[in-house]
All heavy atoms as an XYZ file, in Angstrom:
588
protein
N      15.395    -16.440     -4.157
C      14.261    -16.579     -5.031
C      14.214    -17.708     -5.802
O      15.305    -18.103     -6.288
C      14.069    -15.387     -5.847
C      13.643    -14.057     -5.193
S      13.249    -12.818     -6.413
C      12.958    -11.547     -5.314
N      13.109    -18.288     -6.149
C      13.199    -19.472     -7.083
C      12.821    -18.994     -8.445
O      12.366    -17.906     -8.613
C      12.141    -20.680     -6.455
C      10.776    -20.174     -6.424
O      10.266    -19.357     -7.308
N      10.019    -20.670     -5.552
N      12.885    -19.881     -9.456
C      12.636    -19.549    -10.773
C      11.271    -18.961    -10.971
O      10.990    -18.040    -11.835
C      12.783    -20.788    -11.680
C      12.861    -20.434    -13.210
C      13.964    -19.484    -13.622
O      14.889    -19.509    -13.064
N      13.617    -18.843    -14.747
N      10.241    -19.489    -10.323
C       8.895    -18.981    -10.519
C       8.713    -17.566    -10.108
O       7.937    -16.815    -10.694
N       9.488    -17.066     -9.056
C       9.499    -15.671     -8.805
C      10.019    -14.791     -9.831
O       9.445    -13.626    -10.025
C      10.303    -15.404     -7.508
C       9.772    -16.107     -6.304
O       8.477    -16.223     -6.267
O      10.491    -16.502     -5.356
N      10.999    -15.171    -10.605
C      11.538    -14.467    -11.744
C      10.638    -14.451    -12.931
O      10.795    -13.511    -13.745
C      12.922    -14.995    -12.097
C      14.093    -14.661    -11.090
C      14.558    -15.675    -10.273
C      14.467    -13.372    -10.926
C      15.556    -15.422     -9.339
C      15.438    -13.105     -9.865
C      15.990    -14.069     -9.174
O      16.834    -13.863     -8.205
N       9.887    -15.403    -12.978
C       9.027    -15.553    -14.260
C       7.741    -14.878    -14.121
O       6.814    -14.937    -14.977
C       8.695    -17.025    -14.533
C      10.044    -17.773    -15.025
C       9.833    -19.202    -15.233
O       8.828    -19.793    -14.932
O      10.734    -19.814    -15.550
N       7.387    -14.133    -12.914
C       6.247    -13.503    -12.725
C       6.146    -12.378    -13.743
O       6.999    -11.500    -14.006
C       6.176    -12.751    -11.288
C       4.798    -12.110    -11.123
S       4.716    -11.234     -9.595
C       5.339    -12.296     -8.390
N       4.970    -12.378    -14.685
C       5.048    -11.457    -15.683
C       4.355    -10.089    -15.188
O       3.833    -10.052    -14.127
C       4.298    -11.879    -16.899
C       2.785    -12.282    -16.651
O       2.128    -11.494    -15.860
N       2.368    -13.341    -17.210
N       4.467     -8.987    -15.964
C       4.080     -7.713    -15.562
C       2.440     -7.729    -15.256
O       2.049     -7.117    -14.267
C       4.238     -6.776    -16.617
C       3.964     -5.213    -16.415
C       4.716     -4.814    -15.070
C       4.337     -4.452    -17.494
N       1.743     -8.477    -16.123
C       0.282     -8.504    -15.896
C      -0.098     -8.996    -14.477
O      -0.857     -8.463    -13.736
C      -0.418     -9.334    -16.941
C      -1.870     -9.336    -16.870
C      -2.537    -10.140    -17.833
O      -2.054     -9.997    -18.980
O      -3.490    -10.962    -17.536
N       0.484    -10.114    -14.050
C       0.207    -10.682    -12.798
C       0.773     -9.816    -11.691
O       0.201     -9.750    -10.574
C       0.682    -12.112    -12.665
O       2.172    -12.134    -12.671
N       1.843     -9.134    -11.886
C       2.349     -8.201    -10.790
C       1.409     -7.015    -10.608
O       1.312     -6.613     -9.495
C       3.812     -7.661    -11.141
C       4.843     -8.684    -11.091
C       6.219     -8.269    -11.113
C       6.384     -7.340    -12.136
N       7.911     -6.828    -12.281
N       0.800     -6.560    -11.707
C      -0.073     -5.461    -11.477
C      -1.362     -5.800    -10.748
O      -1.959     -4.981    -10.272
C      -0.485     -4.862    -12.869
C       0.692     -4.026    -13.403
O       1.578     -3.609    -12.702
N       0.703     -3.935    -14.729
N      -1.567     -7.098    -10.719
C      -2.865     -7.576    -10.040
C      -2.634     -7.857     -8.626
O      -3.597     -8.300     -8.033
C      -3.327     -8.898    -10.801
N      -1.490     -7.467     -8.000
C      -1.339     -7.766     -6.613
C      -2.190     -6.984     -5.729
O      -2.411     -5.718     -5.921
C       0.127     -7.480     -6.151
C       1.275     -8.406     -6.662
C       2.578     -7.953     -6.198
C       0.958     -9.809     -6.248
N      -2.712     -7.581     -4.752
C      -3.721     -6.841     -3.760
C      -2.659     -6.321     -2.684
O      -1.536     -6.609     -2.710
C      -4.676     -7.792     -3.120
O      -3.894     -8.687     -2.338
N      -3.152     -5.427     -1.950
C      -2.333     -4.942     -0.810
C      -1.807     -5.947      0.107
O      -0.710     -5.909      0.512
C      -3.190     -3.820      0.022
O      -3.423     -2.677     -0.830
N      -2.692     -6.993      0.395
C      -2.298     -8.018      1.263
C      -1.199     -8.812      0.586
O      -0.140     -9.121      1.281
C      -3.436     -8.952      1.557
C      -3.316    -10.015      2.371
N      -3.193     -9.937      3.785
C      -2.941    -11.346      2.149
C      -2.944    -11.108      4.265
N      -2.842    -11.979      3.246
N      -1.320     -9.161     -0.720
C      -0.303     -9.951     -1.243
C       1.016     -9.079     -1.412
O       2.116     -9.605     -1.205
C      -0.765    -10.245     -2.714
C      -1.858    -11.225     -2.783
C      -2.536    -11.332     -4.179
O      -2.649    -10.329     -4.864
O      -2.935    -12.435     -4.512
N       0.926     -7.864     -1.751
C       2.052     -6.946     -1.873
C       2.978     -6.906     -0.668
O       4.173     -7.123     -0.636
C       1.612     -5.543     -2.364
C       2.804     -4.630     -2.712
C       2.215     -3.374     -3.202
N       1.503     -3.521     -4.409
C       0.199     -3.434     -4.621
N      -0.520     -2.915     -3.506
N      -0.334     -3.622     -5.780
N       2.162     -6.708      0.504
C       2.844     -6.545      1.818
C       3.559     -7.965      2.186
O       4.671     -8.019      2.600
C       1.935     -6.103      2.894
C       2.542     -6.182      4.234
C       1.444     -4.666      2.594
N       2.817     -9.042      1.947
C       3.364    -10.369      2.333
C       4.600    -10.592      1.421
O       5.548    -11.124      2.021
C       2.415    -11.462      2.099
C       1.274    -11.477      3.191
C       0.262    -12.579      2.941
C       1.821    -11.647      4.599
N       4.497    -10.320      0.085
C       5.714    -10.640     -0.708
C       6.838     -9.814     -0.272
O       8.007    -10.268     -0.294
C       5.276    -10.382     -2.202
C       4.397    -11.381     -2.793
C       4.089    -11.224     -4.177
N       5.249    -11.498     -5.025
C       5.738    -12.635     -5.408
N       5.100    -13.843     -4.942
N       6.817    -12.708     -6.154
N       6.638     -8.600      0.024
C       7.819     -7.627      0.501
C       8.320     -8.198      1.746
O       9.597     -8.193      1.948
C       7.183     -6.213      0.668
N       7.577     -8.666      2.722
C       8.079     -9.243      3.942
C       8.930    -10.425      3.677
O       9.933    -10.753      4.309
C       6.864     -9.572      4.975
C       6.297     -8.261      5.454
C       7.394    -10.442      5.998
C       5.037     -8.495      6.185
N       8.449    -11.273      2.627
C       9.206    -12.453      2.262
C      10.324    -12.193      1.297
O      11.033    -13.031      0.822
C       8.218    -13.390      1.561
C       7.137    -13.883      2.503
C       5.993    -14.645      1.861
O       5.931    -14.656      0.576
O       5.218    -15.293      2.560
N      10.678    -10.827      1.077
C      11.832    -10.410      0.147
C      11.569    -10.942     -1.264
O      12.574    -11.361     -1.853
C      13.142    -10.838      0.794
C      13.334    -10.260      2.076
N      13.928     -9.099      2.289
C      13.257    -10.853      3.374
C      14.142     -8.740      3.599
N      13.646     -9.932      4.228
N      10.345    -10.965     -1.638
C       9.963    -11.431     -3.040
C       9.575    -10.183     -3.894
O       9.297     -9.129     -3.329
C       8.864    -12.430     -3.067
C       9.121    -13.754     -2.383
C       7.936    -14.710     -2.526
C       8.312    -16.061     -1.813
N       7.185    -16.870     -1.938
N       9.694    -10.354     -5.181
C       9.441     -9.249     -6.074
C       8.048     -8.833     -5.921
O       7.035     -9.619     -5.869
C       9.841     -9.685     -7.470
C       9.585     -8.578     -8.475
C       9.911     -8.980     -9.895
O      10.396    -10.084    -10.133
O       9.780     -8.207    -10.771
N       7.819     -7.512     -5.958
C       6.416     -6.971     -6.027
C       6.301     -5.902     -7.144
O       7.183     -5.646     -7.842
C       6.107     -6.147     -4.614
O       7.109     -5.142     -4.499
C       6.177     -7.072     -3.463
N       5.049     -5.525     -7.436
C       4.962     -4.673     -8.566
C       5.309     -3.246     -8.144
O       5.641     -2.431     -8.956
C       3.416     -4.686     -8.914
C       2.473     -4.361     -7.791
O       2.767     -4.597     -6.621
O       1.361     -4.014     -8.085
N       5.319     -2.895     -6.825
C       5.835     -1.698     -6.205
C       6.008     -1.891     -4.719
O       5.495     -2.849     -4.233
C       4.805     -0.518     -6.585
C       3.499     -0.614     -5.859
C       2.643      0.673     -6.081
N       1.171      0.435     -5.628
C       0.856      0.426     -4.377
N       1.752      0.701     -3.343
N      -0.559      0.353     -4.008
N       6.660     -0.883     -4.193
C       6.849     -1.043     -2.689
C       5.474     -0.798     -1.970
O       4.734      0.075     -2.450
C       7.816      0.093     -2.243
C       9.230     -0.166     -2.555
C      10.156      1.164     -2.227
C       9.785     -1.401     -2.104
N       5.271     -1.554     -0.891
C       3.972     -1.123     -0.193
C       4.024      0.127      0.367
O       5.089      0.613      0.849
C       4.118     -2.274      0.936
C       4.939     -3.406      0.420
C       5.873     -2.703     -0.315
N       3.007      0.713      0.414
C       2.836      2.207      0.912
C       2.155      2.169      2.256
O       1.304      1.438      2.578
C       2.100      2.985     -0.064
C       2.765      3.195     -1.250
C       1.907      4.148     -2.401
N       2.527      4.200     -3.614
C       1.975      4.303     -4.704
N       0.692      4.220     -4.689
N       2.628      4.359     -5.805
N       2.724      3.207      3.080
C       2.136      3.342      4.428
C       2.000      4.773      4.572
O       2.538      5.702      3.989
C       3.140      2.856      5.362
C       2.534      2.781      6.840
O       1.391      2.971      7.092
N       3.405      2.662      7.826
N       0.951      5.206      5.387
C       0.603      6.529      5.724
C       0.521      6.562      7.307
O      -0.279      6.017      7.824
C      -0.659      7.052      5.193
C      -1.024      8.417      5.534
C      -0.466      9.505      4.841
C      -1.943      8.694      6.604
C      -0.905     10.848      5.275
C      -2.216      9.961      7.004
C      -1.639     10.964      6.306
N       1.549      7.321      7.880
C       1.576      7.446      9.364
C       1.809      8.896      9.702
O       2.726      9.471      9.206
C       2.649      6.638      9.952
C       2.727      6.619     11.433
C       1.398      6.062     12.122
C       3.929      5.751     11.853
N       0.753      9.453     10.392
C       0.848     10.844     10.774
C       0.097     11.226     12.015
O      -0.836     10.609     12.387
C       0.205     11.801      9.572
N       0.587     12.271     12.724
C      -0.025     12.609     13.931
C      -1.374     13.286     13.545
O      -1.579     13.706     12.414
C       0.916     13.626     14.685
C       2.269     13.092     15.135
C       2.078     12.215     16.303
O       1.043     12.223     17.098
O       2.942     11.269     16.335
N      -2.302     13.242     14.500
C      -3.635     13.745     14.306
C      -3.689     15.074     13.591
O      -4.432     15.266     12.580
C      -4.465     13.798     15.584
N      -2.944     16.138     13.933
C      -3.139     17.470     13.342
C      -2.663     17.387     11.869
O      -3.278     17.927     10.950
C      -2.044     18.336     14.069
C      -1.978     17.729     15.430
C      -2.108     16.252     15.118
N      -1.563     16.567     11.490
C      -1.145     16.479     10.187
C      -2.124     15.634      9.302
O      -2.525     16.056      8.152
C       0.180     15.854     10.035
C       0.719     15.610      8.613
S       0.755     17.167      7.663
C       2.157     17.904      8.438
N      -2.688     14.470      9.872
C      -3.710     13.740      9.178
C      -4.933     14.683      8.846
O      -5.501     14.568      7.738
C      -4.033     12.500     10.026
N      -5.308     15.483      9.829
C      -6.490     16.333      9.540
C      -6.182     17.288      8.491
O      -7.006     17.633      7.547
C      -6.897     17.125     10.829
C      -8.150     17.797     10.756
C      -9.355     17.020     10.535
O      -9.658     16.023     11.076
N     -10.068     17.372      9.430
N      -4.855     17.849      8.461
C      -4.558     18.821      7.353
C      -4.606     18.144      6.009
O      -5.119     18.819      5.076
C      -3.247     19.409      7.766
N      -4.168     16.947      5.949
C      -4.224     16.219      4.679
C      -5.675     15.988      4.210
O      -6.020     16.127      3.116
C      -3.484     14.856      4.793
C      -3.677     14.016      3.460
C      -1.906     15.182      5.106
N      -6.402     15.590      5.167
C      -7.977     15.386      4.961
C      -8.627     16.564      4.500
O      -9.342     16.657      3.518
C      -8.679     14.809      6.068
C      -8.399     13.242      6.328
S      -9.318     12.508      7.706
C      -8.860     13.372      9.067
N      -8.295     17.731      5.046
C      -8.894     18.988      4.614
C      -8.347     19.378      3.255
O      -9.090     19.843      2.367
C      -8.432     20.127      5.590
C      -8.977     19.909      7.126
O     -10.100     19.293      7.128
N      -8.439     20.650      7.978
N      -7.092     19.140      2.982
C      -6.615     19.497      1.642
C      -7.112     18.738      0.558
O      -7.449     19.176     -0.590
C      -5.020     19.364      1.748
C      -4.330     19.667      0.515
C      -4.292     21.114     -0.009
O      -4.467     21.944      0.967
O      -4.183     21.470     -1.197
N      -7.511     17.397      0.847
C      -8.117     16.520     -0.116
C      -9.529     16.626     -0.135
O     -10.195     16.117     -1.121
C      -7.631     15.138      0.223
C      -6.247     14.641     -0.020
C      -5.954     13.198      0.450
C      -5.749     14.903     -1.330
N     -10.174     17.320      0.831
C     -11.571     17.476      0.841
C     -12.399     16.227      1.198
O     -13.426     15.961      0.767
N     -11.658     15.420      2.114
C     -12.321     14.089      2.427
C     -12.568     14.195      4.032
O     -12.008     15.072      4.731
C     -11.388     12.972      2.161
C     -11.175     12.774      0.639
C     -10.123     13.080      2.880
N     -13.358     13.296      4.505
C     -13.775     13.394      5.955
C     -13.328     12.075      6.734
O     -13.465     12.065      7.954
C     -15.359     13.500      6.100
O     -15.891     12.331      5.489
C     -15.810     14.655      5.440
N     -12.719     11.237      6.123
C     -12.232      9.965      6.738
C     -10.797      9.597      6.195
O     -10.476      9.781      5.178
C     -13.233      8.856      6.342
C     -13.078      7.524      7.041
O     -11.862      7.249      7.414
O     -14.127      6.902      7.267
N     -10.057      9.061      7.273
C      -8.686      8.814      6.957
C      -8.593      7.568      5.995
O      -7.634      7.525      5.105
C      -7.871      8.441      8.271
C      -8.279      7.180      8.817
C      -6.440      8.525      7.928
N      -9.688      6.844      5.923
C      -9.636      5.725      4.889
C      -9.684      6.264      3.517
O      -9.098      5.675      2.591
C     -10.996      4.918      5.187
C     -10.853      3.583      4.169
C      -9.804      2.638      4.190
O      -9.109      2.548      5.270
O      -9.436      2.092      3.145
N     -10.344      7.395      3.260
C     -10.325      8.076      2.015
C      -8.939      8.506      1.652
O      -8.651      8.511      0.516
C     -11.321      9.206      2.069
C     -12.833      8.714      2.131
C     -13.763      9.804      2.405
O     -13.597     10.665      3.292
N     -14.746      9.991      1.550
N      -8.205      9.082      2.635
C      -6.760      9.317      2.452
C      -5.937      8.097      1.906
O      -5.280      8.233      0.923
C      -6.090      9.944      3.663
C      -4.623     10.108      3.455
C      -6.876     11.176      4.032
N      -6.176      7.054      2.609
C      -5.513      5.743      2.267
C      -5.869      5.430      0.811
O      -4.902      5.119      0.004
C      -5.899      4.639      3.235
C      -5.539      4.741      4.548
C      -6.170      4.092      5.526
C      -4.433      5.613      5.011
C      -5.721      4.149      6.980
C      -4.051      5.773      6.259
C      -4.724      5.014      7.218
O      -4.467      4.969      8.543
N      -7.119      5.541      0.483
C      -7.404      5.135     -0.907
C      -6.795      6.138     -1.857
O      -6.584      5.762     -3.038
C      -9.029      5.044     -1.060
C      -9.534      3.837     -0.199
C     -11.100      3.910     -0.207
O     -11.719      4.846     -0.737
N     -11.774      3.000      0.575
N      -6.839      7.385     -1.596
C      -6.344      8.412     -2.542
C      -4.823      8.151     -2.907
O      -4.485      8.311     -3.979
C      -6.430      9.790     -1.862
C      -5.951     10.908     -2.757
N      -6.531     11.477     -3.809
C      -4.646     11.505     -2.672
C      -5.806     12.374     -4.348
N      -4.605     12.426     -3.744
N      -4.107      7.766     -1.822
C      -2.607      7.482     -2.039
C      -2.283      6.075     -2.243
O      -1.131      5.650     -2.196
C      -1.862      8.058     -0.782
C      -1.916      9.525     -0.736
C      -2.520     10.161      0.323
C      -1.147     10.401     -1.579
C      -2.481     11.517      0.394
C      -1.246     11.728     -1.673
C      -1.864     12.322     -0.596
N      -3.319      5.118     -2.484
C      -3.072      3.640     -2.641
C      -2.222      3.176     -1.458
O      -1.318      2.386     -1.657
C      -2.408      3.373     -4.096
C      -3.366      3.889     -5.126
O      -4.641      3.675     -5.022
N      -2.784      4.515     -6.106
N      -2.610      3.334     -0.274
C      -1.840      2.890      0.919
C      -2.256      1.489      1.050
O      -3.436      1.008      1.102
C      -2.271      3.727      2.145
C      -1.691      3.101      3.459
C      -1.768      5.158      1.943
N      -1.162      0.651      1.327
C      -1.329     -0.786      1.498
C      -1.473     -1.318      2.830
O      -1.947     -2.320      3.235
C      -0.143     -1.560      0.824
C       0.022     -1.218     -0.635
O      -0.911     -1.590     -1.392
O       1.114     -0.688     -1.027
N      -0.931     -0.456      3.849
C      -0.767     -0.937      5.293
C      -1.834     -0.070      6.209
O      -1.889      1.127      6.011
C       0.638     -0.647      5.700
C       1.569     -1.403      4.905
C       0.723     -1.010      7.235
C       3.101     -1.191      5.140
N      -2.551     -0.782      6.961
C      -3.507     -0.106      7.632
C      -3.160     -0.461      9.295
O      -2.598     -1.433      9.504
C      -4.996     -0.740      7.570
C      -5.502     -0.618      6.211
C      -5.725      0.796      5.784
N      -6.624      0.986      4.567
C      -6.115      0.994      3.367
N      -4.694      0.884      3.172
N      -6.913      1.193      2.307
N      -3.479      0.471     10.050
C      -3.258      0.327     11.498
C      -4.387     -0.499     12.066
O      -5.535     -0.248     11.714
C      -3.125      1.722     12.222
C      -2.010      2.500     11.715
C      -1.970      3.850     12.449
N      -1.640      3.572     13.842
C      -1.538      4.724     14.702
N      -1.713      5.839     14.254
N      -1.215      4.410     15.857
N      -4.097     -1.337     12.955
C      -5.152     -2.248     13.539
C      -4.971     -1.922     15.018
O      -3.959     -2.120     15.668
C      -4.978     -3.687     13.351
C      -5.924     -4.611     13.907
C      -4.830     -3.946     11.769
N      -6.089     -1.518     15.667
C      -6.053     -1.275     17.111
C      -6.749     -2.287     17.991
O      -7.645     -3.048     17.594
C      -6.752      0.065     17.423
C      -6.226      1.208     16.660
C      -6.604      1.648     15.413
C      -5.216      1.981     17.317
C      -6.104      2.729     14.880
C      -4.664      3.068     16.723
C      -5.099      3.482     15.533
């Protein structure tokens, strides 16, 4: 890491988008938190949606602040 990476202040770290957070983690740079992923088989995903009272897996991602999305 270079000096600029160490000087990142808390305010700017909290402002990381999911995209920035994932890229920084891949580059082994400091992030505000670890990127989150949600991966579940269909029955488990449906059970989580039922428990949360939502109808779309995207709502699950938003609830848990998931950073990584599957692209088909």
